[in-house]
KOLKOLLO-42515 format. One record per residue: residue number from 1; residue in three letters; x, y, z of N, C-alpha, C, O in turn. Coordinates in steps of 0.2 Angstrom, whole numbers, padded with zeros to 4 digits. Layout:
# KOLKOLLO-42515
NUM, ALA, X, Y, Z, X, Y, Z, X, Y, Z, X, Y, Z
...
***
This chain:
# KOLKOLLO-42515
1, UNK, -0014, -0010, 0040, -0011, -0010, 0044, -0012, -0010, 0052, -0008, -0013, 0056
2, UNK, -0018, -0006, 0050, -0015, -0003, 0057, -0023, -0012, 0063, -0025, -0012, 0068
3, UNK, -0024, -0017, 0058, -0029, -0022, 0060, -0021, -0027, 0062, -0019, -0030, 0067
4, UNK, -0019, -0025, 0055, -0012, -0032, 0059, -0007, -0028, 0064, -0006, -0030, 0070
5, UNK, -0005, -0024, 0064, -0001, -0023, 0069, 0005, -0025, 0074, 0011, -0025, 0073
6, UNK, 0002, -0027, 0078, 0004, -0033, 0082, 0007, -0037, 0082, 0012, -0039, 0085
7, UNK, 0001, -0040, 0074, 0004, -0046, 0072, 0014, -0044, 0066, 0020, -0046, 0065
8, UNK, 0009, -0041, 0065, 0020, -0037, 0059, 0024, -0037, 0065, 0028, -0041, 0064
9, UNK, 0024, -0035, 0069, 0028, -0031, 0076, 0031, -0036, 0079, 0037, -0036, 0079
10, UNK, 0025, -0044, 0082, 0029, -0049, 0086, 0032, -0053, 0076, 0035, -0058, 0073
11, UNK, 0029, -0050, 0076, 0033, -0056, 0070, 0042, -0053, 0066, 0047, -0057, 0064
12, UNK, 0041, -0048, 0066, 0048, -0044, 0064, 0051, -0043, 0073, 0055, -0038, 0073
13, UNK, 0050, -0045, 0076, 0053, -0049, 0084, 0056, -0055, 0083, 0062, -0055, 0085
14, UNK, 0054, -0061, 0082, 0053, -0065, 0081, 0060, -0068, 0079, 0064, -0072, 0081
15, UNK, 0060, -0064, 0071, 0064, -0066, 0066, 0072, -0065, 0068, 0075, -0060, 0069
16, UNK, 0075, -0069, 0068, 0082, -0069, 0069, 0089, -0062, 0067, 0094, -0060, 0070
17, UNK, 0085, -0063, 0059, 0091, -0057, 0054, 0092, -0049, 0053, 0086, -0047, 0051
18, UNK, 0093, -0048, 0054, 0098, -0040, 0055, 0089, -0038, 0050, 0083, -0037, 0052
19, UNK, 0091, -0038, 0043, 0087, -0032, 0043, 0078, -0033, 0048, 0075, -0028, 0049
20, UNK, 0075, -0038, 0050, 0069, -0039, 0053, 0070, -0035, 0058, 0065, -0032, 0061
21, UNK, 0076, -0036, 0060, 0077, -0031, 0067, 0079, -0022, 0067, 0079, -0018, 0071
22, UNK, 0079, -0022, 0060, 0082, -0016, 0059, 0075, -0013, 0057, 0074, -0007, 0057
23, UNK, 0069, -0018, 0054, 0063, -0014, 0051, 0058, -0012, 0057, 0053, -0009, 0056
24, UNK, 0060, -0016, 0064, 0059, -0017, 0068, 0056, -0010, 0077, 0051, -0009, 0080
25, UNK, 0063, -0008, 0075, 0063, -0002, 0079, 0057, 0005, 0075, 0054, 0008, 0079
26, UNK, 0059, 0006, 0067, 0055, 0013, 0066, 0048, 0010, 0063, 0044, 0015, 0061
27, UNK, 0047, 0004, 0064, 0037, 0002, 0065, 0036, 0003, 0069, 0031, 0006, 0069
28, UNK, 0039, 0004, 0075, 0037, 0005, 0082, 0039, 0011, 0088, 0038, 0010, 0094
29, UNK, 0041, 0017, 0084, 0041, 0027, 0084, 0036, 0026, 0084, 0033, 0021, 0082
30, UNK, 0030, 0032, 0090, 0028, 0034, 0089, 0024, 0037, 0083, 0018, 0037, 0083
31, UNK, 0029, 0041, 0078, 0029, 0044, 0073, 0025, 0039, 0067, 0020, 0042, 0064
32, UNK, 0026, 0034, 0068, 0025, 0030, 0061, 0018, 0031, 0063, 0014, 0034, 0060
33, UNK, 0017, 0027, 0068, 0011, 0020, 0071, 0004, 0029, 0071, -0002, 0028, 0072
34, UNK, 0008, 0035, 0071, 0004, 0043, 0069, -0001, 0045, 0063, -0006, 0048, 0062
35, UNK, 0006, 0040, 0059, 0006, 0043, 0051, 0003, 0038, 0050, -0003, 0040, 0049
36, UNK, 0002, 0029, 0049, -0003, 0026, 0050, -0009, 0026, 0052, -0013, 0024, 0048
37, UNK, -0010, 0028, 0057, -0014, 0030, 0060, -0021, 0034, 0057, -0027, 0032, 0056
38, UNK, -0017, 0043, 0054, -0018, 0047, 0049, -0020, 0043, 0042, -0025, 0040, 0042
39, UNK, -0018, 0042, 0040, -0020, 0041, 0033, -0026, 0036, 0032, -0031, 0036, 0028
40, UNK, -0024, 0030, 0041, -0029, 0025, 0038, -0039, 0031, 0039, -0044, 0029, 0037
41, UNK, -0038, 0038, 0043, -0041, 0041, 0045, -0044, 0045, 0037, -0049, 0048, 0037
42, UNK, -0040, 0045, 0033, -0038, 0054, 0026, -0039, 0048, 0023, -0045, 0048, 0020
43, UNK, -0036, 0042, 0021, -0039, 0037, 0015, -0047, 0036, 0013, -0052, 0035, 0010
44, UNK, -0046, 0036, 0016, -0053, 0029, 0015, -0058, 0036, 0011, -0059, 0036, 0005
45, UNK, -0060, 0042, 0016, -0065, 0047, 0014, -0064, 0052, 0009, -0067, 0057, 0007
46, UNK, -0059, 0048, 0006, -0055, 0050, -0002, -0056, 0046, -0008, -0058, 0046, -0014
47, UNK, -0053, 0040, -0003, -0057, 0036, -0008, -0064, 0036, -0010, -0065, 0039, -0015
48, UNK, -0070, 0035, -0007, -0075, 0040, -0007, -0076, 0045, -0010, -0081, 0044, -0013
49, UNK, -0074, 0050, -0011, -0076, 0056, -0013, -0071, 0057, -0022, -0071, 0060, -0027
50, UNK, -0068, 0053, -0021, -0064, 0049, -0029, -0067, 0046, -0033, -0065, 0045, -0039
51, UNK, -0072, 0045, -0029, -0078, 0037, -0033, -0083, 0043, -0033, -0082, 0046, -0039
52, UNK, -0086, 0045, -0031, -0088, 0048, -0034, -0089, 0055, -0038, -0094, 0058, -0041
53, UNK, -0084, 0057, -0038, -0081, 0062, -0043, -0080, 0055, -0051, -0084, 0056, -0056
54, UNK, -0078, 0051, -0051, -0078, 0048, -0056, -0083, 0046, -0060, -0084, 0046, -0066
55, UNK, -0088, 0042, -0053, -0095, 0042, -0055, -0095, 0050, -0057, -0091, 0049, -0061
56, UNK, -0098, 0056, -0058, -0101, 0059, -0059, -0096, 0062, -0067, -0093, 0057, -0068
57, UNK, -0094, 0064, -0070, -0090, 0064, -0073, -0090, 0060, -0076, -0089, 0062, -0082
58, UNK, -0090, 0051, -0076, -0091, 0049, -0082, -0100, 0050, -0084, -0101, 0051, -0089
59, UNK, -0103, 0050, -0080, -0112, 0052, -0082, -0110, 0061, -0085, -0115, 0062, -0089
60, UNK, -0108, 0064, -0085, -0105, 0070, -0086, -0106, 0066, -0097, -0110, 0066, -0101
61, UNK, -0100, 0064, -0097, -0099, 0062, -0102, -0103, 0061, -0112, -0103, 0062, -0118
62, UNK, -0107, 0055, -0104, -0112, 0052, -0110, -0116, 0057, -0114, -0119, 0055, -0119
***
């Protein structure tokens, strides 16, 4: 999402439909951008941790 954010915003601006324009404002507010960056920072290490726990528990059952 972060890597494609500028493309996503430009598509919403180019579209003429009301739905696209109504989605443009919420995704460009600072709160949404802040939460997306926060989740990007948190979810990657969490995925690594989850994978290591999965591997650890699978070796315990053997």
